[in-house]
Structures are given as structure tokens and as C-alpha cells.
C-alpha positions as CSV (number, residue, x, y, z in Angstrom):
1,M,-9.6,-10.5,7.1
2,S,-7.2,-8.1,8.7
3,N,-5.3,-5.1,7.4
4,P,-2.0,-5.5,5.7
5,L,0.8,-5.7,8.3
6,P,3.8,-3.8,6.9
7,S,7.0,-4.4,8.9
8,H,8.1,-0.7,8.6
9,P,5.0,1.4,8.3
10,E,7.1,4.6,8.1
11,L,8.9,3.4,5.0
12,R,6.5,3.8,2.1
13,V,6.9,6.0,-1.0
14,L,4.1,6.9,-3.3
15,T,4.2,8.8,-6.5
16,E,2.0,11.8,-6.9
17,L,0.4,10.2,-10.0
18,D,-0.3,6.9,-8.1
19,E,-1.8,8.9,-5.2
20,V,-4.2,10.8,-7.5
21,R,-5.3,7.7,-9.3
22,L,-5.8,5.8,-6.0
23,R,-7.9,8.6,-4.6
24,R,-10.1,8.5,-7.7
25,L,-10.5,4.7,-7.5
26,R,-11.5,5.1,-3.8
27,D,-14.1,7.7,-4.7
28,R,-15.6,5.5,-7.5
29,Q,-15.7,2.2,-5.7
30,T,-17.4,0.9,-2.5
31,L,-14.7,-0.6,-0.3
32,S,-15.1,-2.7,2.8
33,G,-14.3,-0.9,6.1
34,E,-11.0,-2.9,6.4
35,L,-9.9,-2.1,2.9
36,E,-10.9,1.6,3.3
37,A,-8.8,1.7,6.5
38,A,-5.8,0.0,4.8
39,L,-6.0,2.5,1.9
40,A,-6.2,5.4,4.3
41,A,-3.1,4.0,6.1
42,V,-1.2,3.9,2.7
43,F,-2.0,7.6,2.2
44,D,-1.1,8.4,5.8
45,Q,2.2,6.5,5.8
46,A,3.4,7.6,2.3
47,D,6.1,10.1,1.5
48,L,4.8,11.6,-1.8
49,V,7.4,12.2,-4.5
50,P,7.1,13.5,-8.1
51,T,6.5,10.6,-10.4
52,R,9.8,11.2,-12.3
53,E,11.8,11.2,-9.0
54,V,10.6,7.9,-7.5
55,P,13.6,5.7,-6.6
56,P,13.9,2.6,-8.9
57,D,13.5,0.1,-6.0
58,V,10.0,1.3,-5.0
59,V,6.9,-0.7,-5.9
60,T,4.6,1.5,-7.9
61,M,1.5,0.8,-9.9
62,L,2.2,-1.8,-12.7
63,S,5.5,-2.8,-11.1
64,R,6.4,-6.5,-11.5
65,V,7.6,-7.7,-8.1
66,V,9.6,-10.7,-7.1
67,L,8.7,-11.9,-3.7
68,Q,10.6,-14.4,-1.5
69,S,8.7,-16.3,1.3
70,A,9.8,-15.2,4.8
71,D,9.1,-18.8,6.0
72,A,10.6,-20.7,3.0
73,P,13.2,-18.6,1.3
74,A,13.5,-20.9,-1.6
75,Q,9.9,-20.2,-2.5
76,T,9.4,-17.2,-4.8
77,Q,6.6,-15.7,-6.8
78,V,6.3,-12.9,-9.3
79,L,3.3,-10.5,-9.1
80,T,2.3,-7.3,-10.9
81,V,0.4,-4.6,-9.0
82,A,-2.5,-3.5,-11.2
83,Y,-5.7,-1.5,-11.2
84,P,-8.8,-3.5,-10.2
85,A,-10.2,-3.8,-13.7
86,D,-6.9,-5.3,-14.9
87,A,-6.4,-7.8,-12.0
88,Q,-6.0,-11.5,-13.0
89,P,-4.8,-13.2,-9.8
90,E,-4.5,-16.6,-11.5
91,R,-1.9,-14.9,-13.8
92,G,-0.1,-13.1,-11.0
93,V,-1.7,-9.7,-11.6
94,V,-3.1,-8.5,-8.3
95,S,-5.4,-5.5,-7.7
96,V,-3.9,-2.6,-5.8
97,L,-7.2,-2.6,-3.9
98,S,-6.5,-6.0,-2.4
99,P,-4.8,-6.7,0.9
100,L,-1.8,-8.0,-1.1
101,G,-1.7,-5.0,-3.5
102,L,-1.9,-2.5,-0.7
103,A,0.8,-4.3,1.3
104,L,3.2,-4.0,-1.6
105,L,2.5,-0.5,-3.0
106,G,5.1,2.0,-2.0
107,R,7.4,-0.5,-0.4
108,R,11.1,-1.0,-1.3
109,V,13.2,-3.9,-2.3
110,G,14.4,-5.7,0.8
111,Q,11.3,-4.8,2.9
112,Q,9.2,-7.5,4.4
113,V,5.4,-7.3,3.9
114,G,2.5,-9.2,5.4
115,W,-1.2,-9.6,4.6
116,S,-4.1,-11.8,5.3
117,A,-4.3,-14.6,2.8
118,P,-7.8,-15.7,1.5
119,D,-7.6,-18.6,3.9
120,G,-7.1,-16.3,6.9
121,T,-3.4,-17.1,7.5
122,L,-0.8,-14.4,7.6
123,A,1.4,-14.4,4.5
124,R,4.9,-12.9,5.1
125,W,7.1,-12.2,2.1
126,R,10.2,-10.1,1.4
127,I,10.4,-8.0,-1.7
128,A,13.4,-9.6,-3.4
129,S,13.6,-7.4,-6.5
130,L,11.6,-5.5,-9.1
131,D,11.6,-7.1,-12.6
132,Y,9.9,-3.9,-13.9
133,Q,9.0,-0.5,-12.5
134,P,7.3,1.8,-15.1
135,E,9.1,4.9,-13.9
136,A,12.5,3.3,-14.0
137,A,11.8,2.2,-17.6
138,G,10.8,5.8,-18.5
139,H,7.1,4.9,-18.8
140,F,5.5,7.8,-16.9
141,S,1.9,7.7,-18.3
142,V,0.9,4.1,-17.8
């Protein structure tokens, strides 16, 4: 499994609250070397913004994301980026501490993201839209 492959590593926005919570998660869980490196890259690449000032097109924690396949544009999927304890991949709720979750966090609508799928292939998708972003909905403490 390789690290997520963002198409524009310099374009990532992270809320101050998401950063604090992710650092706490990292400190409480044992992560593989690859996942630890991917999380470190998220911190290194992110522009931190106050939670109430995050643009409404940025994937934040608990955002519901509509993805469009880069290889088959008619193929879409809807995923929610969640904390590990709440992840239910079979229901489209992915852990932020997964290659997919880390690939999405902090990215903007229109960006292409890539990650290693469980079968080892590279998955490439475009963030088509956000069905829900907590901050845009005025939900600042979720």
C-alpha cells in the first residue's frame, strides 16, 4: 500500500479544530509507517484556518463528498469522512485515518485525488461536490 497521491499537494486546507483532533488521534493510536507518513504529509501540506473561516468547498471532518471517477466519469460515489470509531466503509463512511480519508481531507471541490485501493490498484477520483460540510451548515462542534 502506498501513500495517498494528491494531484496538488500544495492545495490543502485544514481547520484548526480538525488539526487538533487529528493530532490527538495520532497520539492515541498506533499507525503503520505509511499511514503515519501520510498523516504527517497532511499536516505539512495544510494551510490552517480558523474553523469558522474554512471555505465551503473544502472537505473537512464529517463532510459528505460526491466523487466522480477519473477513469469513468459516469461513475460516482458518495462518502463521509469520519473518525475511526465511526467508520462504516460498507455504508460509505470512511475513516479519516485510511488512505482514502487522508486523500480527501482538506481538498477542494474540483481537485483530483488518488489513493491505493485495498486491491493495490491506484484509485483516481475527482471531488465533484460536497453534499454536506459541517462548518458551512453552521455545525462547528461536531
